[in-house]
N, C-alpha and C positions, 0 to 999 in steps of 0.2 A: 414358451410357456407350457406347451403341451408335452414337451420331451420328458420332464421329470414325472409327470402323471403317467405317461405311456410306459416309462421305464419301470415304475412301481407296479403297474398292471401286468406287464410282461413277467417281471420277477415273481409276482404273487401267483400267477397262473402256472408258470413253469415249475415253481416250487410245489404247488398242489399236485401237479402231475408226477413230479419226482417222488413226493411223499407217498402217493398211491402206488406207484410202481415199486417202491422199496418195501412197502407193507405186503404187497401181493407176491413179491419174489419168493418169499418163504412159503407162501401158500402153493405156488406152482411147484416148488421143489418137493414138498411133503405131501401134497394132495389134500391138505386140510383147509377148511374154510376159515378165514381170519375172524369171522363173526362168531365162531364157536365159543369164544371167551365172553361174549356178551357185547351189547352195543356201547356200554361205557368204556370198556377196554379198547374197543375199536376206535372210538372217537378220541380217547386220550393218546393213543399211539399216533393216529393221524395228525392231530394238532401239534404234538411234540415234534414229529418229523417235519411238518409244514413250517413251523416257526424256525426250526433248525436250518432248513434249506433256504428260507428267506434270508436269514441273517448270514448264512454262509455265502450266498451269491452276492448279497449286498456288500459284504466285506471286500469283494474284488472291485467294487465301483467307487469306494471312498479313498481319499488320499490320507497318507500318514500310516506308518507301520504300526504304531501303537493302537490306533483305532481299528485297523484291520485285524490284528491279532486278538484284540478284545472282543470284537464281533464274532470271530471264529471260536473263541472260548465259550462265549454265551450260546452260540449255535450248538456246540457239542453238549453243553449243559442242558439245553432245551430238548435235544434228542434223547439224552439219557433220562431226563425227567419224564418224557413221554413214555419211554419203555418201562420205567419204574411204576408209573401210575397205571399203565396198562396191565402190568403184572399184579398190582394191588387190586384193581377192579376185576380181574379175571377170577379171583378167589371169592368174590361176594355173590350172593344170590340176588336175582332181579326181583323175585316175588317172595314175600314173607312165607316161611314154611307153615306157620299156623295163622289162620285169619283172626283178626281182632274180634269179630262177631259173626253170627250166622248170616249167610247170604239172604238177602230179601228180594231177589230178582223178580219172582212171579207171584208174590202174595197178593197183589192187587187184583180185584175181581174184573177190572176192565180189560185185563190181558188174557182172561180165560176164554177158551173156545167152547161154546155150548153146541154140541153136535146132536142134540136130541130133538 
């Protein structure tokens, strides 16, 4: 009973490690930080690679050639979708360029320091 659960946990953890290593391989080669594109791009790329690696490794554990190649195709699509979403999110700004209203941070009298 514990073997399928253990297999799923091992595949998931190994896939997360492989996804992180594949993302940071480019960073080691170029010397750039992967987070330069923003957190949304980083998360999209990681999740795409992670799902791709999970499905790729899982395809070797199931029977039937059709199911194996279907899982491998979906794995490739997930990795490509992660790359495309990462590219899309890297072009967006994280903070609006113009605020909606004036900041109201310290207009309250209770936060003023009276040093007289």
